[in-house]
C-alpha positions in Angstrom: -70.4 39.8 -15.7 -71.0 36.2 -16.8 -68.7 33.8 -16.5 -68.5 29.5 -16.6 -66.1 27.0 -16.7 -65.8 23.5 -15.7 -62.9 21.8 -13.6 -61.7 18.5 -13.2 -60.9 17.3 -9.6 -59.3 13.8 -9.0 -62.1 13.0 -6.2 -65.1 10.9 -6.1 -68.2 13.2 -6.4 -69.6 12.1 -2.9 -65.9 14.0 -1.4 -66.4 17.2 -3.9 -70.2 17.3 -2.7 -68.9 17.5 1.3 -66.2 19.8 0.4 -68.6 22.0 -0.9 -70.6 22.0 1.8 -67.5 22.3 4.3 -67.2 25.7 5.6 -63.8 24.8 7.1 -62.7 23.9 3.4 -64.0 26.9 1.7 -62.7 29.3 4.2 -59.2 27.9 2.9 -60.1 28.1 -0.4 -61.8 31.4 -1.5 -58.5 33.8 -2.1 -58.6 36.6 0.4 -60.9 35.0 3.0 -60.7 36.3 6.4 -63.6 34.2 7.8 -66.2 32.0 7.2 -69.2 30.8 9.2 -71.8 28.4 8.9 -74.9 29.4 10.0 -77.5 26.6 9.1 -77.2 23.9 6.2 -78.2 26.7 3.7 -76.4 29.8 5.0 -73.0 31.4 5.5 -71.4 34.7 6.4 -67.7 35.5 4.8 -65.4 38.3 5.3 -63.0 38.3 2.6 -60.2 40.4 1.2 -60.3 41.4 -2.8 -58.1 43.1 -5.3 -59.3 44.3 -8.4 -56.6 46.6 -9.9 -55.8 49.4 -8.1 -59.2 49.0 -6.1 -58.5 46.7 -3.1 -61.3 46.3 -0.1 -62.9 44.0 2.8 -65.9 43.0 1.9 -68.7 41.6 4.1 -71.6 39.2 2.9 -73.8 36.7 3.3 -74.3 33.4 0.7 -77.6 31.3 0.8 -77.2 27.9 -0.7 -80.5 26.4 -2.5 -81.9 23.9 -4.7 -80.1 21.5 -3.2 -79.7 17.8 -5.4 -77.0 15.9 -3.1 -74.5 15.1 -4.7 -75.5 16.5 -8.1 -75.1 20.3 -7.1 -76.7 23.1 -5.9 -77.8 26.9 -6.4 -75.5 29.5 -4.6 -76.9 33.0 -4.3 -74.5 36.0 -2.8 -74.1 39.6 -1.7 -71.4 41.5 -0.5 -70.7 45.2 0.5 -67.3 46.7 0.4 -67.6 50.1 1.6 -66.6 53.2 -0.8 -65.2 50.4 -3.2 -68.5 49.4 -4.0 -71.0 46.4 -3.8 -70.9 42.9 -5.3 -74.2 40.0 -5.9 -74.5 37.4 -8.1 -75.9 34.0 -8.7 -73.6 30.8 -9.4 -75.3 27.1 -10.3 -72.7 24.5 -9.9 -73.0 20.8 -10.6 -71.2 17.8 -10.2 -70.4 15.0 -13.1 -69.0 11.7 -12.7 -65.7 10.9 -15.2 -62.9 8.9 -14.8 -60.5 10.0 -13.2 -62.5 12.1 -10.8 -65.3 14.4 -10.5 -66.3 17.7 -13.1 -67.2 20.7 -11.6 -69.7 23.0 -13.8 -70.2 26.3 -12.7 -72.2 29.5 -14.1 -71.9 32.8 -12.8 -74.1 35.7 -13.3 -72.5 38.9 -10.9 -73.4 42.5 -10.7 -70.9 45.1 -9.2 -71.6 48.4 -8.3 -69.2 51.7 -7.2 -65.6 52.4 -7.9 -65.5 48.2 -9.2 -67.7 49.5 -11.8 -65.5 51.8 -13.3 -62.4 49.8 -13.5 -64.0 48.5 -16.8 -65.0 44.6 -17.8 -62.1 43.0 -19.3 -59.7 43.6 -15.6 -63.0 42.3 -13.9 -63.1 39.1 -16.2 -59.3 38.6 -15.8 -59.5 39.4 -12.1 -62.2 36.9 -11.7 -60.6 33.8 -13.2 -57.4 34.1 -12.0 -59.5 33.9 -8.5 -61.3 30.9 -9.8 -58.3 29.4 -10.8 -56.8 29.7 -7.5 -60.1 28.7 -5.8 -60.2 25.1 -8.1 -56.2 24.7 -7.5 -56.8 25.0 -3.5 -59.9 23.2 -3.4 -58.2 20.0 -5.1 -55.5 19.6 -3.2 -57.4 20.0 0.3 -59.5 17.3 -0.8 -56.5 15.1 -1.3 -55.0 16.3 2.0 -58.0 15.4 3.4 -58.1 12.0 1.9 -54.9 11.1 2.8 -53.4 12.4 6.0 -50.9 9.7 6.2 -49.5 10.2 3.1 -48.6 13.7 4.4 -47.5 12.6 7.0 -45.5 10.2 5.6 -43.9 12.7 3.1 -42.8 14.9 6.1 -40.9 11.8 8.3 -38.8 11.0 5.5 -37.8 14.6 5.4 -37.1 14.5 9.2 -35.3 11.2 9.1 -32.9 12.5 6.2 -32.3 15.5 8.3 -31.2 13.6 11.3 -28.9 11.4 8.9 -27.1 14.4 7.6 -26.0 15.5 11.2 -22.5 13.2 12.0 -23.2 10.6 14.4 -21.1 10.7 17.6 -18.3 8.5 17.8 -16.1 7.0 20.7 -13.1 8.6 21.4 -11.7 5.3 21.4 -11.1 5.1 17.6 -12.1 6.2 14.0 -11.6 9.6 12.4 -13.3 11.4 15.4 -10.6 9.7 17.7 -8.2 11.2 15.6 -9.5 14.6 15.2 -9.8 14.8 18.9 -6.3 13.4 19.6 -4.5 16.4 16.9 -5.8 19.0 18.9 -4.8 17.6 22.5 -1.1 16.5 20.8 -0.8 20.2 19.8 -1.4 21.3 23.1 1.3 18.8 24.6 3.7 19.6 22.1 3.2 23.4 22.8 3.2 22.7 26.4 6.0 20.5 26.1 8.1 23.1 23.9 7.6 25.6 26.5 8.5 24.5 29.3 10.0 21.0 29.0 12.9 22.3 26.4 14.3 24.6 29.3 14.0 22.4 32.1 16.2 20.1 30.3 18.7 22.6 29.2 19.1 23.4 32.5 19.6 19.6 33.8 22.4 18.9 30.8 23.8 22.3 32.5 24.1 21.3 35.9 25.3 17.5 34.7 27.7 19.4 32.7 29.0 21.4 36.0 29.0 17.8 37.9 31.2 16.0 35.3 33.6 18.9 35.1 33.7 19.5 38.7 34.5 15.7 39.1 37.4 15.3 36.8 38.9 18.4 37.9 37.6 19.1 41.1 39.5 15.7 43.0 37.0 13.2 42.6 38.5 11.0 40.0 42.1 12.8 40.5 43.8 9.9 38.0 42.3 11.7 35.0 43.8 15.4 36.0 46.3 16.3 34.6 49.2 16.4 36.8 51.1 20.0 35.2 47.0 21.4 34.4 48.1 24.1 37.5 51.2 25.4 35.8 49.5 25.6 32.2 46.4 27.8 33.5 44.6 29.3 36.3 42.2 28.2 38.4 39.8 31.0 38.1 40.3 30.7 33.8 39.6 26.9 34.1 36.4 27.8 35.8 35.0 30.4 33.2 35.8 28.1 30.4 34.1 24.9 32.1 31.3 27.3 32.7 31.7 28.8 29.1 31.7 25.0 27.9 28.6 24.1 29.8 26.5 26.7 28.7 27.2 26.3 24.9 26.5 22.6 25.2 23.1 22.9 26.8 22.1 25.9 24.7 23.1 23.7 21.5 21.1 20.6 23.4 18.2 22.8 23.6 18.2 24.5 19.9 18.6 20.6 18.4 15.8 19.9 20.3 13.4 22.6 19.3 
C-alpha cells in the first residue's frame, strides 16, 4: 500500500520538527495510541489499538528514525504485530518546508500488511489509513498551537468561569432591594397565618367578655340611673341574662368573622 499527501501546519518549522520528535506530542496525536516510549533519539516503542473494518486489534511495535536532517525531515521505519489480526510494517519519508502561514509537511508512505488485515481489501484499508492520517494531523496542529500559547487557553477558560460566576445571583442584604422583599413576604405570610389562627379567637373572647362586663355594669347596679325602673316587671332576670349572653356571643362571632 502506498499513500502520500501534504498538510499545512500553522506553526514555525522548528516547532513542527520539535513536535515530531516529542513522544508526548505523538502519543496524544496518534489515533488509538495507548503507550509511546522514546528509548533514544532515534528509537521508539508503541502500543496502539487499531480498527480496520470489522477487524480490531492491539498492535505492539517499534519505530526507528533515520536520515535525520533537522529541521527539514527524516525517514521513519516501523513494524507492528497485532496477533491473529496480522501485522503491518512500512517506511515513511517526512519533509518540512516553510511557506506563508506556517509549515507544509509532505509525507510518503509505503506499507505492507498481512494476516486478516490483508483479506479486507485494498479500498477499505486505503480509506481507513486516510482517515487516521487526517485525525493525526488535525490533533498534531492543535497540540502545537496549545503548547505555543498556553496562556491563550487559560485566558479562554477564565471568562467562562467568570460568566458562570456572574450568572449566580449575588447575595443582597435583607435590609433592602428585591431580596428583602422576597425574604419578607414568606415571613409576613407566616405571621398572618399565625395571627389568623390565634389572634382572632382571642380577640373575639375579649370582645365577648367586654360586652358581658358592659351589660353587667348597666343592668347590675353600677349605673342604676341607666336601668329602666320597670325592667323587672316586663322580663324576668333569668331571661334577661340569657338574652344578654346570646347578644354577647353574636357580637363576638360577628366581630371575628369581619376581622377574618
